[in-house]
ZAFI-347248 format. One record per residue (C-alpha): residue number from 1; x, y, z. Coordinates in pm, 1 decimal. Example, Ala and Ser with C-alpha at 12.3 -4.5 7.8 and 13.67 -1.06 7.14 Angstrom:
<sites>
<fido->1	X->1230.0	Y->-450.0	Z->780.0>
<fido->2	X->1367.0	Y->-106.0	Z->714.0>
</sites>
This chain:
<sites>
<fido->1	X->2198.3	Y->4399.5	Z->6379.4>
<fido->2	X->2333.9	Y->4723.9	Z->6515.7>
<fido->3	X->2585.9	Y->4749.8	Z->6232.4>
<fido->4	X->2319.0	Y->4697.2	Z->5968.6>
<fido->5	X->2098.4	Y->4966.1	Z->6125.3>
<fido->6	X->2387.8	Y->5212.3	Z->6109.1>
<fido->7	X->2429.2	Y->5131.0	Z->5739.8>
<fido->8	X->2060.6	Y->5190.8	Z->5681.0>
<fido->9	X->2078.4	Y->5531.4	Z->5851.4>
<fido->10	X->2377.3	Y->5631.6	Z->5637.3>
<fido->11	X->2205.2	Y->5522.4	Z->5317.6>
<fido->12	X->1888.4	Y->5705.7	Z->5417.3>
<fido->13	X->2083.0	Y->6026.0	Z->5489.6>
<fido->14	X->2265.3	Y->6008.1	Z->5157.2>
<fido->15	X->1940.7	Y->5945.8	Z->4970.3>
<fido->16	X->1778.3	Y->6240.7	Z->5143.1>
<fido->17	X->2068.5	Y->6472.1	Z->5052.1>
<fido->18	X->2062.1	Y->6357.8	Z->4687.8>
<fido->19	X->1685.3	Y->6402.8	Z->4672.2>
<fido->20	X->1696.2	Y->6752.1	Z->4819.5>
<fido->21	X->1982.3	Y->6855.0	Z->4590.7>
<fido->22	X->1798.9	Y->6718.8	Z->4286.9>
<fido->23	X->1475.9	Y->6886.5	Z->4386.6>
<fido->24	X->1649.1	Y->7217.4	Z->4449.4>
<fido->25	X->1837.9	Y->7200.9	Z->4118.3>
<fido->26	X->1523.7	Y->7118.2	Z->3923.0>
<fido->27	X->1324.9	Y->7390.3	Z->4094.3>
<fido->28	X->1603.3	Y->7642.6	Z->4041.3>
<fido->29	X->1646.0	Y->7556.9	Z->3671.5>
<fido->30	X->1272.8	Y->7589.9	Z->3608.6>
<fido->31	X->1267.9	Y->7949.1	Z->3733.4>
<fido->32	X->1261.9	Y->8235.0	Z->3485.2>
<fido->33	X->1528.4	Y->8499.3	Z->3436.3>
<fido->34	X->1482.2	Y->8783.0	Z->3685.7>
<fido->35	X->1687.2	Y->9035.8	Z->3491.1>
<fido->36	X->1982.0	Y->9113.2	Z->3263.8>
<fido->37	X->2302.6	Y->9305.2	Z->3323.3>
<fido->38	X->2562.4	Y->9394.2	Z->3061.0>
<fido->39	X->2901.0	Y->9515.3	Z->3186.0>
<fido->40	X->3172.7	Y->9661.0	Z->2961.3>
<fido->41	X->3507.7	Y->9577.4	Z->3120.2>
<fido->42	X->3713.2	Y->9823.7	Z->2913.9>
<fido->43	X->3736.9	Y->10202.0	Z->2932.9>
<fido->44	X->3683.9	Y->10249.5	Z->2559.8>
<fido->45	X->3402.5	Y->10446.3	Z->2397.7>
<fido->46	X->3110.1	Y->10228.2	Z->2293.8>
<fido->47	X->3167.7	Y->10079.2	Z->1949.1>
<fido->48	X->2869.7	Y->9847.4	Z->1997.2>
<fido->49	X->2548.1	Y->9951.6	Z->2169.5>
<fido->50	X->2351.0	Y->9783.8	Z->2445.0>
<fido->51	X->2065.1	Y->9706.0	Z->2205.7>
<fido->52	X->2300.5	Y->9513.2	Z->1976.8>
<fido->53	X->2446.7	Y->9319.8	Z->2270.9>
<fido->54	X->2096.0	Y->9241.1	Z->2397.1>
<fido->55	X->1992.1	Y->9104.0	Z->2059.1>
<fido->56	X->2299.2	Y->8881.5	Z->2046.9>
<fido->57	X->2242.3	Y->8769.6	Z->2404.5>
<fido->58	X->1871.7	Y->8680.4	Z->2383.1>
<fido->59	X->1755.7	Y->8642.0	Z->2024.7>
<fido->60	X->1392.2	Y->8693.5	Z->1927.4>
<fido->61	X->1282.1	Y->8765.0	Z->2284.2>
<fido->62	X->1183.0	Y->9110.6	Z->2404.4>
<fido->63	X->1067.6	Y->8999.8	Z->2751.7>
<fido->64	X->1336.2	Y->8799.5	Z->2930.0>
<fido->65	X->1111.2	Y->8739.3	Z->3233.0>
<fido->66	X->927.8	Y->8474.2	Z->3030.2>
<fido->67	X->1245.3	Y->8273.1	Z->2957.6>
<fido->68	X->1316.8	Y->7971.3	Z->3179.6>
<fido->69	X->1674.9	Y->7938.9	Z->3298.9>
<fido->70	X->1687.6	Y->7575.5	Z->3191.2>
<fido->71	X->1637.2	Y->7677.0	Z->2827.0>
<fido->72	X->1946.2	Y->7899.1	Z->2817.1>
<fido->73	X->2264.4	Y->7793.4	Z->2639.2>
<fido->74	X->2529.6	Y->8016.7	Z->2794.1>
<fido->75	X->2805.6	Y->7880.1	Z->2571.1>
<fido->76	X->2604.9	Y->7961.7	Z->2260.1>
<fido->77	X->2546.0	Y->8316.5	Z->2389.0>
<fido->78	X->2917.9	Y->8364.2	Z->2448.5>
<fido->79	X->2990.6	Y->8234.6	Z->2100.0>
<fido->80	X->2744.8	Y->8477.4	Z->1936.4>
<fido->81	X->2889.4	Y->8770.6	Z->2128.2>
<fido->82	X->3252.1	Y->8674.5	Z->2061.7>
<fido->83	X->3184.5	Y->8643.0	Z->1689.3>
<fido->84	X->3074.5	Y->9005.9	Z->1671.0>
<fido->85	X->3354.3	Y->9209.8	Z->1504.5>
<fido->86	X->3339.5	Y->9477.2	Z->1775.2>
<fido->87	X->3387.3	Y->9235.2	Z->2065.3>
<fido->88	X->3721.4	Y->9087.3	Z->2171.8>
<fido->89	X->3597.1	Y->8873.7	Z->2460.0>
<fido->90	X->3264.8	Y->8783.5	Z->2621.3>
<fido->91	X->3167.2	Y->8592.1	Z->2933.6>
<fido->92	X->2802.7	Y->8502.0	Z->3004.1>
<fido->93	X->2678.6	Y->8354.4	Z->3332.1>
<fido->94	X->2380.0	Y->8336.1	Z->3566.5>
<fido->95	X->2381.2	Y->8467.7	Z->3920.1>
<fido->96	X->2219.4	Y->8274.3	Z->4206.5>
<fido->97	X->1923.0	Y->8513.1	Z->4207.4>
<fido->98	X->1854.0	Y->8456.2	Z->3837.5>
<fido->99	X->2020.9	Y->8757.7	Z->3673.7>
<fido->100	X->2172.2	Y->8690.0	Z->3331.6>
<fido->101	X->2506.0	Y->8872.1	Z->3317.2>
<fido->102	X->2733.7	Y->8942.4	Z->3021.4>
<fido->103	X->3084.8	Y->9078.2	Z->3067.4>
<fido->104	X->3206.5	Y->9237.0	Z->2744.3>
<fido->105	X->3552.5	Y->9349.0	Z->2640.8>
<fido->106	X->3561.3	Y->9545.3	Z->2315.0>
<fido->107	X->3829.0	Y->9536.5	Z->2048.4>
<fido->108	X->4058.4	Y->9838.7	Z->2056.4>
<fido->109	X->4118.6	Y->10022.1	Z->1726.6>
<fido->110	X->4469.2	Y->10165.7	Z->1689.0>
<fido->111	X->4455.9	Y->10294.4	Z->1330.2>
<fido->112	X->4208.3	Y->10372.0	Z->1055.1>
<fido->113	X->4295.0	Y->10230.6	Z->713.8>
<fido->114	X->4195.5	Y->10433.8	Z->408.0>
<fido->115	X->4254.9	Y->10224.3	Z->96.6>
<fido->116	X->4015.3	Y->10045.0	Z->-138.1>
<fido->117	X->3801.1	Y->9996.1	Z->174.4>
<fido->118	X->3793.3	Y->10188.8	Z->500.2>
<fido->119	X->3825.3	Y->10005.5	Z->831.6>
<fido->120	X->4017.4	Y->9999.7	Z->1157.2>
<fido->121	X->4288.7	Y->9762.8	Z->1263.3>
<fido->122	X->4289.7	Y->9671.6	Z->1630.5>
<fido->123	X->4575.7	Y->9623.9	Z->1875.0>
<fido->124	X->4620.6	Y->9264.2	Z->1757.7>
<fido->125	X->4671.4	Y->9370.4	Z->1394.3>
<fido->126	X->4329.6	Y->9241.9	Z->1286.6>
<fido->127	X->4074.8	Y->9421.6	Z->1067.7>
<fido->128	X->3786.8	Y->9582.0	Z->1255.1>
<fido->129	X->3486.2	Y->9753.2	Z->1091.9>
<fido->130	X->3398.6	Y->10115.6	Z->1151.7>
<fido->131	X->3135.4	Y->10183.1	Z->1414.7>
<fido->132	X->2816.2	Y->10379.0	Z->1362.7>
<fido->133	X->2828.6	Y->10489.9	Z->1726.2>
<fido->134	X->3176.1	Y->10637.0	Z->1760.5>
<fido->135	X->3465.3	Y->10740.7	Z->1538.6>
<fido->136	X->3795.0	Y->10662.5	Z->1709.0>
<fido->137	X->4067.4	Y->10928.0	Z->1711.0>
<fido->138	X->4349.8	Y->10712.6	Z->1578.4>
<fido->139	X->4617.2	Y->10766.8	Z->1310.3>
<fido->140	X->4494.0	Y->10754.7	Z->951.4>
<fido->141	X->4692.6	Y->10509.6	Z->737.7>
<fido->142	X->4718.1	Y->10561.2	Z->361.4>
<fido->143	X->4909.4	Y->10393.1	Z->80.8>
<fido->144	X->5004.2	Y->10025.1	Z->74.9>
<fido->145	X->4857.9	Y->9929.0	Z->411.8>
<fido->146	X->4706.2	Y->9596.4	Z->315.9>
<fido->147	X->4978.7	Y->9336.7	Z->309.5>
<fido->148	X->5187.7	Y->9536.1	Z->557.8>
<fido->149	X->4978.7	Y->9485.9	Z->872.7>
<fido->150	X->5257.6	Y->9315.2	Z->1065.1>
<fido->151	X->5517.1	Y->9598.5	Z->1044.1>
<fido->152	X->5236.2	Y->9854.3	Z->1069.9>
<fido->153	X->5116.2	Y->9693.1	Z->1394.5>
<fido->154	X->5468.7	Y->9706.2	Z->1540.1>
<fido->155	X->5498.0	Y->10072.4	Z->1445.2>
<fido->156	X->5158.6	Y->10155.8	Z->1594.7>
<fido->157	X->5244.0	Y->9972.9	Z->1918.2>
<fido->158	X->5562.4	Y->10180.2	Z->1952.1>
<fido->159	X->5373.6	Y->10503.7	Z->1892.0>
<fido->160	X->5096.2	Y->10405.4	Z->2132.4>
<fido->161	X->5331.3	Y->10345.6	Z->2427.1>
<fido->162	X->5522.3	Y->10671.9	Z->2375.3>
<fido->163	X->5330.7	Y->10976.9	Z->2507.8>
<fido->164	X->5520.4	Y->11223.2	Z->2285.4>
<fido->165	X->5465.0	Y->11027.4	Z->1964.4>
<fido->166	X->5106.6	Y->10941.8	Z->2059.4>
<fido->167	X->5032.6	Y->11312.4	Z->2089.1>
<fido->168	X->5216.7	Y->11415.5	Z->1772.5>
<fido->169	X->5149.8	Y->11150.2	Z->1507.8>
<fido->170	X->4812.8	Y->11162.9	Z->1329.4>
<fido->171	X->4894.9	Y->10985.5	Z->1003.6>
<fido->172	X->5105.7	Y->10711.2	Z->848.0>
<fido->173	X->5173.4	Y->10674.1	Z->477.3>
<fido->174	X->5315.0	Y->10348.9	Z->339.9>
<fido->175	X->5494.9	Y->10357.0	Z->6.4>
<fido->176	X->5619.8	Y->10000.2	Z->45.7>
<fido->177	X->5746.9	Y->9760.8	Z->310.1>
<fido->178	X->6074.3	Y->9957.9	Z->307.3>
<fido->179	X->5923.6	Y->10305.7	Z->311.1>
<fido->180	X->5703.0	Y->10420.4	Z->598.1>
<fido->181	X->5631.2	Y->10789.6	Z->659.3>
<fido->182	X->5476.9	Y->10960.2	Z->962.9>
<fido->183	X->5266.9	Y->11276.7	Z->952.8>
<fido->184	X->5272.0	Y->11501.3	Z->1261.4>
<fido->185	X->4974.2	Y->11690.8	Z->1400.8>
<fido->186	X->5119.1	Y->12041.3	Z->1393.7>
<fido->187	X->5420.7	Y->12095.5	Z->1170.8>
<fido->188	X->5404.9	Y->12062.3	Z->793.7>
<fido->189	X->5676.1	Y->11803.2	Z->738.6>
<fido->190	X->5684.6	Y->11427.7	Z->700.4>
<fido->191	X->5904.7	Y->11187.5	Z->891.4>
<fido->192	X->6070.3	Y->10916.5	Z->685.1>
<fido->193	X->6150.5	Y->10607.5	Z->891.9>
<fido->194	X->6214.7	Y->10359.2	Z->610.4>
<fido->195	X->6172.1	Y->10002.8	Z->730.4>
<fido->196	X->6003.7	Y->9937.5	Z->1063.6>
<fido->197	X->6328.1	Y->9840.8	Z->1233.6>
<fido->198	X->6540.4	Y->9994.6	Z->1513.1>
<fido->199	X->6245.3	Y->10213.7	Z->1607.7>
<fido->200	X->6372.2	Y->10300.6	Z->1955.7>
<fido->201	X->6693.1	Y->10448.2	Z->1813.8>
<fido->202	X->6515.7	Y->10623.3	Z->1526.5>
<fido->203	X->6266.0	Y->10790.7	Z->1756.7>
<fido->204	X->6538.5	Y->10881.0	Z->2004.9>
<fido->205	X->6716.7	Y->11062.3	Z->1719.2>
<fido->206	X->6393.2	Y->11229.3	Z->1615.1>
<fido->207	X->6318.6	Y->11358.4	Z->1965.6>
<fido->208	X->6669.5	Y->11504.0	Z->1997.2>
<fido->209	X->6632.0	Y->11678.7	Z->1660.8>
<fido->210	X->6282.4	Y->11797.8	Z->1752.3>
<fido->211	X->6392.9	Y->11948.2	Z->2084.9>
<fido->212	X->6686.7	Y->12127.7	Z->1922.2>
<fido->213	X->6483.0	Y->12278.5	Z->1638.0>
<fido->214	X->6200.7	Y->12378.7	Z->1871.3>
<fido->215	X->6454.2	Y->12556.1	Z->2090.4>
<fido->216	X->6613.7	Y->12752.3	Z->1804.6>
<fido->217	X->6277.9	Y->12802.2	Z->1622.7>
<fido->218	X->6393.8	Y->12634.5	Z->1300.8>
<fido->219	X->6154.2	Y->12338.9	Z->1300.5>
<fido->220	X->5920.4	Y->12506.9	Z->1050.2>
<fido->221	X->6203.7	Y->12528.2	Z->795.6>
<fido->222	X->6190.7	Y->12160.3	Z->700.8>
<fido->223	X->5975.8	Y->11957.9	Z->463.4>
<fido->224	X->6112.0	Y->11613.9	Z->556.9>
<fido->225	X->6299.3	Y->11458.5	Z->847.7>
<fido->226	X->6475.4	Y->11138.0	Z->749.8>
<fido->227	X->6541.0	Y->10883.1	Z->1025.3>
<fido->228	X->6660.4	Y->10598.9	Z->804.9>
<fido->229	X->7021.9	Y->10634.6	Z->915.1>
<fido->230	X->7134.5	Y->10494.7	Z->1250.3>
<fido->231	X->7346.6	Y->10777.6	Z->1383.9>
<fido->232	X->7211.9	Y->11088.5	Z->1217.4>
<fido->233	X->6901.2	Y->11275.9	Z->1114.8>
<fido->234	X->6891.7	Y->11409.9	Z->760.3>
<fido->235	X->6654.7	Y->11705.2	Z->731.8>
<fido->236	X->6541.2	Y->11853.4	Z->401.6>
<fido->237	X->6471.5	Y->12227.2	Z->399.9>
<fido->238	X->6168.1	Y->12370.1	Z->227.9>
<fido->239	X->6229.9	Y->12522.3	Z->-110.6>
</sites>
């Protein structure tokens, strides 16, 4: 009899725990949202505004305090946010005290394409629309950009990680897959790099040439600096 009584006590305790958990969960899910918080995880300028994020987060509702937590589909919210062309990644969750939070990471433009249409490409080599909120200061790409995103992305990544090139280069012109040209910020010459191959060596040669011509004040004498050759720089003087 004693053993059976112990079993009854255990079953009663388990039932009580399950009941309390169920009651608490139901009560918690029936509560309304107490607030919203949108956090941008990147250090980029805002390419998408808070109003736009809010509309994607809670559609057709201006007062979130009237929305019950149990009616929210967090996965659907994340999907809507992630499908926005300005957003690279989104995470949506509820805090214990009922605050709806969205963590947003924007896409990062690395170049502006000026061809039949104008748009950015981001750091993954994917098209990204222009923003009405902010115009990114990135190199302008002209010529045969479309169809050459893969070598263009490799070139942009090399420029981006080099502080000297990042400061100097403001434009890229593409004649073909074999003929890429860079346009510097200050001096009126173009830099011919040919194919997007052996970039480290080509830019090492360019920097050596640049330092020498800056030192002897002859850098303004040239109209083109050709880096297509492995072991030399061929510079064309202005006529």
